[in-house]
Backbone as a ProteinNet text record, in pm:
[ID]
protein_1_A
[PRIMARY]
MESRLFDASRTGSVDILMELLRSDPIIVRRVGLVDGDSPLHLACLGGHFNFVKELLKLRKELAGELNQNGFSCLHIAASNGDLHIVKEILKVDIGLCLVKGRERRIPLHCAVIKGRVDVMKELLSACVESVEVVTSRGETALHLAVKSGQFEALEVLIKHIKMFNKMEVFNKQDELGNSVLHLAAARKQHEVVDLLLNGSLPASLAVGLLMSFLSQSEAGGREIEDILRRAGALKATDMVGIPIRSCNQICASNRQHGEVMPRTKSEEWMVSRLPKVRKR
[TERTIARY]
-1636.2	-1539.8	-1494	-1587.2	-1548.9	-1449.1	-1461.3	-1366.8	-1225.6	-1216.8	-1088.2	-1027.9	-1117.6	-1066.7	-1006.6	-1072	-1018.8	-889.8	-883	-761	-645.5	-677.1	-579.1	-531.2	-624	-589.7	-491.4	-514.1	-423.3	-285.6	-279.4	-146.4	-84.1	-165.3	-114.3	-94.6	-175.5	-157.1	-233.6	-159	-216.4	-263	-193.8	-231.8	-368.5	-401	-534.4	-639.2	-604.6	-694.8	-732.2	-631.4	-658.2	-744.5	-716.8	-795.4	-941.8	-967	-1103.3	-1171.2	-1098.9	-1160.9	-1197.2	-1120.5	-1157.8	-1294.2	-1308.7	-1433.4	-1550.8	-1522.2	-1624.7	-1565.9	-1580.6	-1521.7	-1561.9	-1677.2	-1723.3	-1713.5	-1635	-1631.4	-1582.7	-1488.9	-1432.9	-1538.9	-1624.9	-1726.9	-1843.7	-1864.6	-1975.9	-1940.5	-1815.2	-1780.1	-1794	-1829.2	-1841.6	-1732.1	-1765.6	-1668.6	-1687.5	-1576.1	-1580.1	-1499.5	-1569	-1504.9	-1459.6	-1533.3	-1503.8	-1397.9	-1338.7	-1236.1	-1271.2	-1230.5	-1246.7	-1117.6	-1116.3	-995.2	-877.3	-908.1	-807	-743	-827.3	-774.7	-675	-717.3	-635.5	-501.2	-509.3	-387.2	-292.8	-351.5	-266.1	-203.9	-283.9	-230.1	-109.6	-117.6	-8.2	104.7	85.7	191.9	209.2	100.7	108.8	87.5	194.5	184.4	120.5	167.3	110.2	-38.4	-78.3	-220.9	-302.5	-251.8	-319.3	-330.7	-229.2	-231	-338	-350.5	-453.7	-596.5	-614	-746.2	-792.6	-698.1	-729.1	-771.3	-714.6	-753.7	-896.4	-931.7	-1068.5	-1178.3	-1141.5	-1243.8	-1179	-1169.2	-1097	-1167.9	-1298.6	-1377.4	-1344.7	-1279.9	-1240.9	-1142	-1068.2	-962.8	-1017.7	-1143.4	-1194.5	-1279.7	-1297	-1381	-1305.7	-1371.9	-1316.1	-1350.7	-1256.9	-1282	-1350.3	-1365	-1435.8	-1362.4	-1232.8	-1153.7	-1148.1	-1219.2	-1219.7	-1099.3	-1039.3	-924.1	-942.8	-897.1	-896.6	-768.9	-758.6	-638.2	-515.5	-537.5	-425	-383.3	-475.2	-438.5	-346	-386.2	-315.9	-176.4	-168.1	-40.7	53.1	-4.2	74.4	131.9	48	91.8	196.4	189.8	289	414.3	410.8	528.3	552.4	444.5	454.6	448.7	557.9	564.6	509.7	541.1	499.5	344.9	289.7	144.2	78.7	138.1	85.5	82.1	191.5	199.2	92.7	73.5	-28.1	-171.7	-196.7	-329.9	-351.3	-251.9	-262.3	-288.3	-250.3	-279.5	-431.1	-501.2	-646.2	-710	-667.1	-724.2	-638	-579	-495	-580.9	-709.2	-802.3	-807.9	-765.6	-770.9	-682	-585.5	-501.9	-581.8	-697	-779.3	-898.2	-903.2	-1009.8	-989.1	-1095.7	-1083.1	-1137.6	-1056.7	-1094.9	-1125.2	-1090.9	-1117.7	-1050.3	-1130.2	-1085.3	-1051.7	-1111.7	-1091.6	-944.2	-872.6	-731.1	-724.3	-632.7	-607.5	-479.1	-451.8	-334	-202.1	-187.3	-66.8	-49.8	-157.5	-147.1	-96.7	-145.4	-100.8	45	94.5	238.6	324	273.7	349.5	363.1	256.7	257.3	361.8	373	470.1	607.2	620.7	748.3	785.5	686.8	713	750.4	871.5	916.8	895	938.8	921	778.9	689.7	548.2	493.8	540.6	496.6	529	650	697.5	608.1	571.7	487.2	348.7	293	158.3	158.2	255.7	263.4	282.9	358.1	375.9	246.9	175	46.7	-59.3	-57.6	-158.9	-93.8	-55.5	12.4	-68.2	-200.3	-290.3	-310.1	-267.5	-293.7	-226.1	-120.2	-52.1	-137.5	-247.3	-333.1	-449.9	-472.7	-592.5	-575.1	-678.3	-670.1	-762.9	-731.7	-810.2	-930.2	-1011.4	-1125.8	-1089.1	-961.8	-914.9	-840	-848.3	-782.2	-633.4	-585.2	-440.2	-397.6	-291	-228.6	-124.8	-69.6	35.5	154.5	174.2	283.9	258.3	136.7	98.5	122.2	82.9	96.7	241	327.3	469.3	531.5	492.4	547.4	495.2	367.5	307.6	366.2	401.5	458.6	611.4	670.3	817.4	888.2	827.6	884.1	956.7	1080.4	1156.6	1185.3	1224.9	1250.2	1123.9	1012.8	885.3	855.4	884.4	858.5	946.8	1070	1159.2	1100	1051.9	988.8	868.9	787.8	666.9	707.2	801.3	845.2	903.9	982.8	1037.8	926.3	825.8	710.6	630.1	606.4	528.2	600.3	730.1	804	808.3	824.2	833.6	705.4	596	464.5	393.7	467.5	415.7	283.6	289.1	168	196.1	260.8	306.8	199.1	72.9	-32.4	-54.7	-5.4	-19.2	50.7	161.9	235.2	149.1	55.3	-20.9	-144.5	-175.9	-296.5	-284.4	-396.8	-398.5	-494.9	-462.2	-551.4	-666.9	-754.9	-873.8	-847.5	-729.4	-689.4	-615.8	-604.4	-540.9	-390.6	-336.9	-191.7	-137.9	-37.6	31.8	137.3	205.6	306.9	425.4	451.5	558.8	523.2	398.2	351.7	365.5	326.4	335.4	481.2	569.4	708.2	773.6	742.3	800.6	745.5	614.1	551.4	605.2	643.7	697.3	850	909.1	1055.1	1129.6	1074.8	1139.1	1228.3	1346.6	1433.7	1472.8	1495.1	1534.8	1423.7	1303.1	1187.6	1177.3	1188.4	1185.8	1291.2	1414.9	1523.4	1499.7	1446.3	1412	1313.7	1213.2	1110.7	1160.4	1248.5	1290.5	1421.5	1498.5	1629.6	1648.4	1608	1638.6	1533.9	1453.9	1350	1240.4	1211.5	1096.4	1146.3	1070.2	1105.4	1096	1179.3	1188.7	1054.5	976.5	849.5	753.3	749.8	663.9	714.1	842.6	900.4	865.7	879.7	847.2	700.3	615.3	472.2	437.4	498.6	476.2	524.2	640.9	696.7	612.8	569.3	491.9	352.9	296.7	170	185.7	295.2	324.8	341	414.9	436.1	310.8	217.9	91.8	0.5	19.4	-59.9	0.3	129.9	198.4	160.8	148.1	112.2	226.4	200.6	300.8	419.8	524.2	642.4	725	729.1	803.4	947.6	1012.5	1158.3	1187.1	1105.8	1126.1	1114.5	1015.9	990.4	1109.2	1152	1268.1	1390	1414.7	1529.4	1522.6	1403.9	1381.5	1412.2	1354.7	1376.6	1522.2	1586.1	1725.8	1810	1779.6	1857.3	1838.9	1717.8	1696.9	1759.7	1802.3	1867.3	1760.7	1632.8	1522.8	1560.4	1544.7	1575.9	1664.8	1754.7	1839.9	1756.2	1784.5	1709.8	1717.5	1834	1851.7	1759	1709.2	1616.2	1479.9	1451.7	1314	1298.1	1403.6	1392.9	1296.7	1200.3	1105.3	992.5	989.7	881.5	764.6	641	528.7	484.2	510.9	468.1	393.3	323.3	241.8	329.6	274.9	354.5	348.7	435.2	436.1	301.3	234.4	103.5	5.8	14	-80.6	-53.2	73.6	108.6	46.5	63.6	7.8	-148.3	-202.2	-349.4	-408.5	-332	-382.1	-382.9	-316.5	-308.7	-409.5	-502.2	-598.1	-688.4	-717.4	-804.5	-889.9	-1022.3	-1121.2	-1098.6	-1058.2	-1042.7	-906.5	-822.4	-692.8	-582.3	-483.6	-368.3	-267.9	-244.9	-145.3	-6.9	86.2	224.8	290.5	379.3	453.8	534.2	546.7	631.2	773.7	868.4	1007	1038.1	972.9	998.5	954.2	842.9	795.6	889.8	939.6	1031.5	1156.5	1204.1	1327.4	1305.4	1191.3	1164.1	1152	1077.3	1058.1	1195.8	1287.9	1419.7	1499.4	1455.8	1528.9	1467.6	1351	1287.5	1363	1364	1433	1363	1440.5	1379.6	1311.5	1194.1	1121.9	1182	1220.8	1282.4	1173.4	1185.7	1091.7	1140.6	1048.3	1087.4	1076.6
8367.4	8443.9	8363.9	8285.4	8202.9	8097.4	8044.9	7944.4	8003.1	8131.9	8198.8	8215.3	8236.2	8247.2	8116.9	8007.5	7876	7843.1	7882.8	7862.7	7946	8067.1	8153.1	8092.1	8029.7	7964	7853.6	7777	7662.5	7705.3	7818.5	7865.3	7965.8	8020.7	8116.2	8258.6	8290.8	8416.6	8528.4	8609.2	8723.6	8828.5	8844.6	8944.7	8913.8	8790.8	8760.8	8778.2	8748.6	8771.2	8917.6	9002.4	9149.6	9194	9139.1	9175.7	9136.9	9019.4	8968.9	9053.4	9094.6	9180	9319.4	9366.7	9495.7	9486.6	9371.1	9352.2	9316.1	9238.5	9191.8	9189.9	9300	9312.5	9206.7	9140.9	9040.8	8897.4	8877.2	8746.1	8637.4	8674.5	8577.5	8541.9	8641	8615.3	8538.4	8538.5	8469.1	8324.9	8299	8168.9	8057.3	7942.7	7822.2	7724.3	7597.4	7488.4	7439.9	7409.8	7348.9	7216	7110.1	6976.5	6951.1	7013.9	6993.1	7080.5	7172.1	7259	7404.5	7486.2	7634.5	7688.3	7809.4	7870.4	7862.7	7875.2	7870.1	7731.9	7626	7490.3	7470.1	7515.6	7497.5	7572.9	7691.7	7776	7706.8	7651.2	7582.7	7454.1	7386	7262.2	7295	7408.3	7449.5	7519	7548.5	7621	7763.4	7824.8	7964.4	8068.1	8101.1	8181.6	8321.2	8392.1	8526.1	8522.2	8423.4	8408.1	8376.6	8288.1	8254.5	8378.2	8455.4	8577.3	8674.1	8694.1	8782.3	8731.1	8602.2	8538.1	8556.8	8534.8	8548.8	8689.4	8789.3	8925.9	8948.8	8884.6	8900.5	8819.3	8700.6	8612.9	8519.9	8565.8	8484	8355.2	8353.4	8235.4	8113.8	8133.9	8016.3	7928	7988	7915.6	7798.7	7802.9	7698.8	7596.4	7613.9	7521.9	7393.1	7284.2	7155	7128	7064.7	7028.5	6888.6	6839.2	6711.4	6593.5	6611.6	6505.3	6517	6620	6640.9	6712.4	6802.9	6877.2	7026.7	7102.5	7247.7	7289	7422.4	7469.2	7450	7453.6	7435.2	7288.7	7197.4	7053.2	7036.7	7099.7	7086.9	7146	7268.1	7333.4	7258.5	7203.8	7128.5	7005.1	6936.8	6813.4	6837.9	6950.8	6987.4	7046.8	7083.4	7142.5	7287.4	7359.7	7497.3	7587.1	7610.5	7682.3	7825.1	7896	8032	8039.6	7949	7945.3	7908.5	7816.9	7778.4	7900.5	7973.9	8093.7	8199.2	8212.1	8313.3	8270.3	8146.7	8098.2	8110.6	8088	8100.9	8245.6	8341.2	8481.9	8508.5	8430	8445.5	8402.7	8285.3	8231.8	8112.6	8123.2	8016.9	7888.4	7906.8	7797	7703.6	7745.5	7656.7	7540.5	7546.9	7433.5	7311	7335.3	7228.5	7185.6	7236.9	7198.9	7051.3	6970.1	6826.3	6795.2	6724	6686.8	6537.6	6479.2	6339.2	6250.2	6154.2	6069.8	6151	6270.6	6361	6397	6406.2	6449.6	6600.8	6655.9	6795.7	6822.1	6948.1	6976.3	6916.9	6917.1	6859	6717.9	6637.9	6497.7	6483.4	6574	6566.2	6599	6694.2	6733.7	6616.1	6547.6	6439.9	6323.1	6286.8	6174.2	6196.3	6318.8	6349.3	6394.1	6399.3	6439.6	6584.7	6670.2	6817.3	6879	6865.9	6907.6	7054.4	7136.7	7283.3	7326	7267.1	7295.2	7244.2	7129.4	7073	7168.4	7218	7312.5	7436.3	7488.9	7607.1	7578.3	7464.3	7422.7	7400.3	7328.2	7302.9	7433.3	7523.5	7652.6	7732.1	7723.8	7798	7739.6	7607.9	7543.2	7424.7	7450.2	7350	7225.2	7240.6	7128.5	7034.9	7079	6993.3	6858.3	6844.7	6715.8	6612.9	6658.2	6569.6	6518.9	6579.5	6544.2	6405.1	6324.7	6195.8	6187.2	6098.7	6075.8	5991.7	5961.7	5874.6	5735.3	5697.8	5569.4	5569.6	5678.8	5694.7	5715.4	5752.2	5769.9	5912.8	5918.3	6043.7	6075.9	6195.7	6231.4	6132.2	6081.4	5982.1	5855.7	5806.4	5688.4	5704.7	5821.3	5848.9	5859.7	5912.3	5924.6	5788.7	5696.5	5559.8	5483.6	5496.3	5428.1	5472.5	5601.9	5659.9	5647.8	5599.2	5586.7	5719.5	5816.4	5950.7	5972.2	5931.1	5931.6	6077.8	6166.8	6302.8	6374.2	6341.7	6398.3	6349.8	6225	6166.3	6242	6267.9	6341.6	6481.1	6547.5	6681.5	6669.9	6572.3	6551.9	6522.3	6435.8	6400.8	6524	6603.3	6723.1	6818.4	6832.1	6924	6868.2	6742	6678.2	6698	6681.8	6699.5	6847.1	6936.2	7077.1	7133.8	7080	7132.9	7034.5	6937.1	6845.4	6775.2	6722.2	6649.4	6501.5	6454.1	6315.9	6210.5	6242.7	6149.3	6103.8	6179.4	6141.7	6011.4	5981.3	5860.9	5737.9	5747.2	5635.5	5612.1	5701.5	5689.5	5570.1	5498.7	5383.2	5407.9	5353.3	5364.9	5270.6	5261.8	5183.1	5034.1	4992	4848	4825.2	4929.6	4913.1	4924.7	4974.1	4985.8	5120.9	5112.7	5237.5	5261.4	5372.1	5402.3	5305.4	5261	5162.1	5029.4	4988.4	4862.6	4863.3	4973	4986.8	4975.7	5050.8	5052.8	4916.7	4842.8	4709.1	4612.4	4619.9	4533.7	4558.4	4680.1	4708.1	4701.9	4656.2	4634.6	4764.6	4877.7	5003.9	5024.2	4965.7	4964.8	5103.9	5192.9	5330.8	5395.6	5370	5432.2	5376.7	5241.5	5180.4	5234.4	5245.4	5302.7	5446	5524.7	5665	5676.6	5583.6	5593.2	5544.6	5445.4	5383.9	5432.7	5496.3	5542.4	5693.2	5754.8	5897.8	5997.7	5963	6060.5	6080	5969.6	5971.6	5958.1	6009.2	5981.2	5833.8	5782.4	5637.4	5577.3	5650	5597.9	5576.2	5671.3	5659.3	5552.3	5545.6	5443.3	5303.6	5279.4	5151.1	5122.3	5224.6	5198.3	5161.9	5228.4	5193.1	5051.9	5016.7	4886.7	4773.1	4795.1	4694.3	4680.4	4792.7	4787.8	4708.9	4733.7	4660.6	4510.6	4473.8	4333.7	4262.4	4333.4	4270.1	4244.1	4316.4	4299.5	4196.6	4173.1	4089.4	3941.7	3880.4	3738	3656.1	3626.6	3548.4	3632.7	3564.6	3636.6	3691.8	3620	3669	3695	3600.6	3612.9	3740.1	3763.6	3882.5	4007.6	4012.6	4127.1	4145.1	4027.3	4031.5	4087.8	4041.7	4092.4	4244.7	4290.2	4433.1	4511.5	4462.2	4532.3	4526.4	4409.7	4398.5	4492.7	4498.7	4586.2	4733.4	4766.9	4899.2	4930.3	4822.7	4845.9	4851.4	4858.4	4872.3	4966.4	4922.8	5006.1	4933.7	5005.4	4942.7	4923.6	4816.6	4788.5	4902.4	4973.1	5081.9	5199	5207	5313.4	5289.4	5161.5	5125.7	5118.6	5136.2	5130	5233.8	5193.1	5287.9	5329.1	5272.2	5312.5	5215.2	5263.7	5179.2	5112.7	4986.1	4913.7	4790.3	4732.4	4614.2	4495.2	4411.1	4290.8	4188.9	4087.8	3980	3913.1	3891.3	3827.6	3911.9	4044.4	4132.9	4121.3	4114.1	4099	3973.2	3864.4	3734.1	3741.3	3802.5	3815.9	3886.9	3986.1	4066.1	3981.9	3866.4	3779.5	3663.3	3668.8	3558	3559.4	3439.9	3429.8	3307.6	3330.1	3224.2	3149.5	3224	3165.9	3095.9	3089.8	3025.7	3132.4	3107.5	3199.1	3157.9	3250.9	3227	3230.5	3144.7	3143.2	3272.9	3313.9	3438.1	3419.9	3525.6	3521	3540.8	3512.8	3530.8	3672.9	3766.9	3906.4	3943	3878.9	3907.8	3847.6	3725	3659.2	3746.9	3793.7	3878.1	4005.7	4069.7	4196.7	4170.2	4065.8	4039.2	4015.2	3951.4	3926.1	4056.4	4160.8	4286.6	4377.2	4333.1	4419.9	4412.2	4523	4523.6	4431.6	4365.6	4277.6	4352.6	4299.9	4370.6	4328.3	4420.6	4397.1	4373.4	4266.5	4237.7	4299.7	4356.9	4414.8	4309
-1838.4	-1752.9	-1636.1	-1573.7	-1456.2	-1495.6	-1618.6	-1659.8	-1674.2	-1707.7	-1715	-1575.4	-1477.6	-1340.5	-1295	-1327.9	-1286	-1363.3	-1488.5	-1563.8	-1504.8	-1459.4	-1403.3	-1267.1	-1195.6	-1067	-1091.4	-1197.3	-1226.6	-1264.1	-1333.5	-1382.7	-1288.4	-1196.5	-1099	-1161.6	-1264.9	-1330.7	-1257.3	-1182.4	-1111.4	-1208.8	-1319.2	-1419	-1474.9	-1504.5	-1553.7	-1443.3	-1322.5	-1210.9	-1198.1	-1208.9	-1202.4	-1316.7	-1431.8	-1550	-1532.5	-1476.4	-1455	-1349	-1250.2	-1142	-1195.4	-1290.8	-1347.6	-1424.7	-1490.6	-1564.9	-1474.8	-1365.4	-1275.5	-1135.7	-1059.7	-928.4	-826.1	-849.1	-749.3	-805.1	-905.3	-966.6	-869.6	-784.8	-687.6	-580.8	-550.9	-451.1	-505.1	-638.1	-697.8	-733.2	-753.3	-807.4	-703.5	-753.3	-664.8	-693.7	-673.6	-694.9	-840.6	-904.8	-1036.8	-1027.2	-1059.4	-1043.5	-902	-806.2	-666.9	-606.7	-680.6	-629.2	-646.1	-549.7	-564.8	-633.1	-672.3	-725.8	-629	-499.2	-399.1	-386.9	-395.4	-390.5	-507.6	-623.8	-740.9	-733.1	-681.2	-665.8	-565.5	-458.6	-358.7	-416.3	-495.8	-559.7	-648.5	-712.4	-802.8	-729.7	-601.8	-525.7	-567.4	-610.6	-662.5	-545.6	-477.1	-357.6	-383.8	-480.3	-509.1	-540.3	-613.2	-651.2	-527.7	-440.3	-318.3	-227.5	-223.3	-138.9	-187.7	-317.4	-371.9	-349.2	-365.9	-343.5	-197.9	-107.8	33.7	70.6	3.1	28.6	-15.4	-126.3	-184.1	-115.2	-67.3	-12.8	87.3	212.2	318.1	348.6	339.3	377.7	292.2	178.1	93.3	166.8	259.1	330.4	407.2	454.3	537.3	459.6	330.8	250.4	213.5	217.9	174.3	31	-39.1	-180.7	-183.7	-306	-320.7	-257.6	-235.7	-174.6	-20.9	31.3	175.2	232.6	152.1	201.6	183.3	285.6	275.8	204.6	175.9	112.9	205.3	334.7	428.3	429	416.3	407	281.8	172.7	46.9	56.5	110.1	120.9	214.5	324.2	421.5	355.9	283.9	217.6	111.7	43.7	-58	0.9	128.1	187.1	150.8	112.1	73.7	196.5	259.1	385.7	375.1	266.9	251.5	240.9	168.3	157.1	290.6	359.2	493.4	584.8	587.4	674.9	631.5	502	451.4	491.8	484	522.8	671.3	750.3	894.9	937.3	854.5	887.8	885.5	808.4	802.6	929.9	976.9	1098.1	1146.4	1263.7	1315.7	1341.1	1365	1389.8	1270.4	1155.9	1040.1	1054.2	1151.3	1182.7	1223.7	1281.7	1337.4	1250.7	1128.5	1036.8	999.8	1019.1	995.2	852.8	780.3	645.3	638.7	525.2	507.6	617.9	665.3	774.2	899.9	910.6	1022	1043.4	933.2	940.7	941.3	1016.2	1016.9	931.6	896.5	814.7	868.9	1001.8	1058.6	1015.8	1015.6	975.8	833.4	740.3	605.2	594.2	673.1	670.7	724.5	828.8	890.3	790.4	723.9	631.4	519.5	475.8	368.4	421.5	555	614.2	589.3	584	559.5	696.1	737.3	872.8	895.5	808.4	828.4	845.5	765	775.4	909.5	952.4	1079.4	1192.8	1190.5	1300.1	1303	1186.1	1177.1	1231.9	1193.4	1238.3	1388.6	1439.1	1582.9	1665.3	1610.7	1674.3	1680.9	1572.6	1562.2	1654.2	1669.1	1753	1824	1946.3	2031.4	2043.7	2060.5	2086.5	1967.6	1848.7	1729.7	1737.6	1817.9	1835.6	1901.3	1967.3	2040.8	1959.2	1843.3	1759.7	1695.6	1695	1632.2	1511.7	1423.4	1299.9	1329	1230.5	1248	1285.4	1267.3	1303.5	1433.9	1502.8	1636.3	1628	1512	1495.5	1535.2	1609.2	1640.9	1532.1	1536.4	1441.8	1457.3	1580.5	1605.9	1524	1533.7	1457.3	1310.4	1259.2	1115.1	1074.6	1161.5	1131.3	1119.9	1212.5	1209.6	1087.9	1061.9	948.5	814.5	812.7	686.3	677.6	783.3	786	787.6	856.7	860.6	994.7	996.4	1128.2	1172.5	1080.8	1122.8	1172	1107.6	1155.5	1291.8	1323.9	1455.2	1556.4	1525.8	1615.7	1647.8	1548.4	1570.8	1664.6	1641.5	1723.8	1870.7	1889.7	2025.8	2094.9	2027.6	2084.9	2130.1	2042.9	2073.8	2192.3	2191.7	2301	2439.2	2439.4	2562.3	2601.6	2509.2	2536.4	2601.1	2549.2	2600.5	2690.3	2737.7	2838.2	2793	2677.9	2623.7	2622.8	2732.4	2735	2720.1	2751.2	2736.5	2593.4	2500.2	2361.8	2329.4	2397.8	2377.9	2409	2499.4	2544.1	2460.8	2370.5	2288.5	2193	2180.5	2089.8	1973.1	1858.5	1743.5	1758.6	1655.7	1664.9	1685.5	1653.7	1668	1802.5	1880.8	2010.9	2006.7	1901.4	1885.8	1939.1	2024.5	2062.4	1958.5	1966.8	1871.3	1882.2	2005.4	2023.9	1964.2	1978.4	1923.6	1769.5	1711.6	1566	1520	1588.5	1550.6	1559.8	1665.2	1686.9	1585.4	1557.9	1461.2	1317	1292	1160.2	1155.3	1264	1276.9	1250.7	1299.3	1283.9	1409.9	1405.3	1521.8	1568.6	1473.1	1510.4	1592.9	1556.7	1625.6	1765.8	1777.6	1912.4	1999	1941.9	2015.6	2057.1	1967.6	1996.3	2111.1	2115.9	2216.9	2349.1	2350.4	2478.1	2533.7	2456.3	2502.5	2503	2609.5	2624.9	2585.4	2487.4	2442.9	2542.1	2617.1	2708.6	2855.6	2952.8	3088.4	3111.7	3203.2	3223.6	3261.4	3345.5	3391.2	3273	3181.1	3065.7	2968.9	2951.3	2862.2	2910.6	3044.2	3101.5	3085.1	3106.2	3088.5	2945.7	2848.9	2707.3	2677.5	2729.2	2705.4	2768.7	2893.3	2957.8	2889.8	2851.3	2776.3	2645.8	2580.8	2457.9	2481.1	2583.7	2615.4	2646.9	2717.7	2760.2	2638.9	2531.8	2412.4	2314.1	2326.5	2231.7	2241.7	2129.7	2128	2059	1932.8	1859	1823.3	1774.3	1729.1	1838.3	1950.9	2068.6	2042.4	1964.3	1942	1858.9	1758.4	1675.7	1762.7	1845.6	1930.6	2031	2085.2	2179.5	2111.7	1985.9	1911.8	1892.2	1858.1	1838.5	1965.2	2074.4	2200	2245.5	2222.9	2260.9	2176	2046.9	1958.9	1996.7	2046.9	2088.4	2224.6	2293.4	2426.1	2536.6	2494.8	2589.3	2703.2	2830.2	2941.7	3044.7	3099.5	3202.9	3326.8	3397.5	3518.5	3618.7	3615.6	3707.4	3678.1	3554.3	3515.7	3577.1	3617.4	3657.4	3807.8	3883.7	4028.1	4079.9	4155.8	4219.2	4128.5	4005.3	3910.6	3928.4	3951.1	3968.5	3839.1	3825.3	3706.1	3741.1	3646.4	3675.5	3711.4	3795.2	3837.9	3725.4	3738.8	3637.8	3628.3	3741.8	3738.4	3661	3675.2	3603.8	3454	3416.4	3276.5	3217.4	3291.5	3243.4	3238.9	3342.1	3344.8	3228.4	3178.6	3064.2	2933.3	2939.2	2819.6	2827.5	2926.2	2937.9	2813.7	2773.5	2653.9	2674.4	2668.6	2690	2822	2922.5	3058.7	3078.9	2976.7	2991.5	2989	3073.4	3074.7	2969.7	2878	2769.6	2831.1	2785.1	2835.3	2797.3	2878.7	2847.4	2724.4	2647.2	2527.8	2572.9	2485.8	2519.9	2557.7	2488.1	2519.4	2660.5	2700.9	2838.7	2940.6	2914.7	3005.6	3018	2904.5	2907.5	2981.8	2955.5	3026.6	3177.5	3213.7	3356	3423.2	3354.5	3408.6	3434.3	3363.3	3376.7	3483.8	3540.4	3637.7	3767.9	3845.3	3974.3	4073.8	4157.7	4257.2	4365.6	4407.3	4515.2	4646	4724.6	4854.4	4960.9	5032.6	5137.3	5266.9	5337.2	5468.8	5579.1
[MASK]
++++++++++++++++++++++++++++++++++++++++++++++++++++++++++++++++++++++++++++++++++++++++++++++++++++++++++++++++++++++++++++++++++++++++++++++++++++++++++++++++++++++++++++++++++++++++++++++++++++++++++++++++++++++++++++++++++++++++++++++++++++++++++++++++++++++++++++++++++++++++

């Protein structure tokens, strides 16, 4: 009988589910995982909204269980872009937005990777703080959007971050010390660099990100310079009065084994764009 329940979950047959419940009213409560998945996981994988809805009525706690791959039903629905299922699961408990699965990813991360913009908006609305959560590799949703090449998803995240004043997220670095700007430039994602440096962010934060990036950059100065030039970087007038590190501090951050590394072309270019300090 349990095998029939799992078959019904795969096909989304509510009729068979009702038939099984008439024969065994507690079958859903008794059943465990088969091949690492619960009936709810299978129903979500198949995108069977009505079946998911009925299962949640019978056993809500299934919503928080992880399958053998380390994903909850909300992770699965978010990755698949099934907005109706996502909304139904969130009715059980909004806190499911923050359930961490494989690599400590939350459902938002799965939606970002696949570019499921509508699902992202729903998850961000349900849990504003989810944009601050990082994976086991220190990646924010911003990092994942850049790595996955999901430009529209990145736009949604930036809008959310600005709306709820979560600006510190832009400064977060992954386990390799990469900010989202560093990743975008390294991957030659000119649109992303342009989005970050031109208008999306307050000038002070954009300068901070840029200077942090330049202080980390080593080889490939011309490529980086070209990327920043193409993005338009920042006008010198945008930087007047903004506290940023001095040129000496930038060079100091590039010290290696006691020797000062020469500035890259991108650093020289950026320094030339900084406003002159007026002496009193």
